[in-house]
C-alpha positions as CSV (number, residue, x, y, z in Angstrom):
1,M,-28.5,-12.1,-49.2
2,V,-28.4,-15.6,-48.1
3,G,-25.1,-16.6,-49.8
4,K,-22.8,-13.9,-48.5
5,A,-20.6,-14.5,-45.5
6,Q,-20.6,-12.0,-42.8
7,R,-17.7,-9.5,-42.7
8,K,-15.1,-10.1,-40.0
9,K,-15.2,-7.5,-37.3
10,R,-12.0,-5.5,-37.2
11,N,-11.9,-4.6,-33.5
12,H,-9.5,-5.7,-30.8
13,H,-11.6,-8.3,-29.1
14,S,-8.8,-10.3,-27.4
15,I,-6.6,-7.6,-25.8
16,R,-5.9,-9.0,-22.4
17,D,-4.1,-6.0,-21.0
18,I,-7.1,-3.7,-20.8
19,S,-9.1,-6.1,-18.7
20,R,-6.1,-7.0,-16.5
21,K,-5.3,-3.4,-15.8
22,A,-8.9,-2.7,-14.7
23,R,-9.0,-5.5,-12.1
24,T,-8.6,-4.3,-8.5
25,R,-6.0,-6.9,-7.6
26,A,-3.7,-5.8,-10.4
27,R,-4.3,-2.1,-9.8
28,T,-1.2,0.0,-10.1
29,K,-0.7,3.5,-8.8
30,D,-1.9,6.4,-11.1
31,L,0.6,8.9,-12.4
32,D,-0.5,11.6,-10.0
33,Q,0.1,9.3,-7.0
34,I,3.6,8.4,-8.4
35,H,4.4,12.1,-8.8
36,E,3.5,12.6,-5.2
37,D,5.8,9.7,-4.2
38,L,8.7,11.3,-6.1
39,K,8.7,14.4,-3.9
40,P,11.9,14.3,-1.7
41,E,10.1,14.0,1.6
42,N,7.9,11.2,0.4
43,A,10.7,9.4,-1.5
44,E,12.8,9.4,1.7
45,K,10.0,7.7,3.6
46,L,9.6,5.0,0.9
47,K,13.3,4.3,0.8
48,N,13.6,3.9,4.6
49,A,10.4,1.9,5.1
50,L,10.3,-0.7,7.8
51,P,10.3,-4.4,6.8
52,D,6.8,-5.6,5.9
53,P,6.4,-9.4,5.6
54,D,3.4,-9.0,3.3
55,L,5.4,-7.3,0.6
56,P,7.8,-9.0,-1.8
57,G,11.4,-8.8,-0.5
58,M,10.0,-7.5,2.9
59,G,9.3,-4.2,1.2
60,Q,13.0,-3.2,1.1
61,N,13.5,-3.3,-2.7
62,Y,11.1,-0.7,-4.1
63,C,11.2,1.2,-7.4
64,I,9.5,4.6,-6.8
65,P,8.9,5.7,-10.4
66,C,7.3,2.3,-11.3
67,A,5.7,1.8,-7.9
68,R,6.8,-1.9,-7.8
69,H,8.3,-4.0,-5.0
70,F,11.0,-6.6,-5.9
71,T,12.1,-9.8,-4.1
72,S,15.8,-9.0,-4.1
73,S,18.3,-6.2,-4.8
74,F,19.5,-8.1,-7.9
75,A,16.0,-8.1,-9.3
76,L,15.7,-4.4,-8.7
77,E,19.0,-3.7,-10.4
78,N,17.9,-5.7,-13.4
79,H,14.6,-3.8,-13.5
80,L,16.5,-0.4,-13.5
81,K,18.1,-1.4,-16.8
82,T,14.8,-2.2,-18.6
83,K,12.9,-0.1,-21.1
84,L,9.8,0.0,-19.0
85,H,11.7,1.6,-16.1
86,K,13.5,4.1,-18.4
87,R,10.3,5.1,-20.0
88,R,8.8,5.9,-16.6
């Protein structure tokens, strides 16, 4: 079988999201951690958090269901309108 070309593999070899999600620096909270944050006593703590200079926007603009910090209240308001947030 010298003359036949090899069949092209039909697997997803260039999906970047899988490897990006597995990296520790891009690690997001798991669903059980987010459900824990959504409880009223924990959500109140997250909303009234002290300013932290290491977080974007000093940690004041935080979306609890998505577990994301935003740089400004305008960016948070725009995020609340997106499909990704609504899906969460």
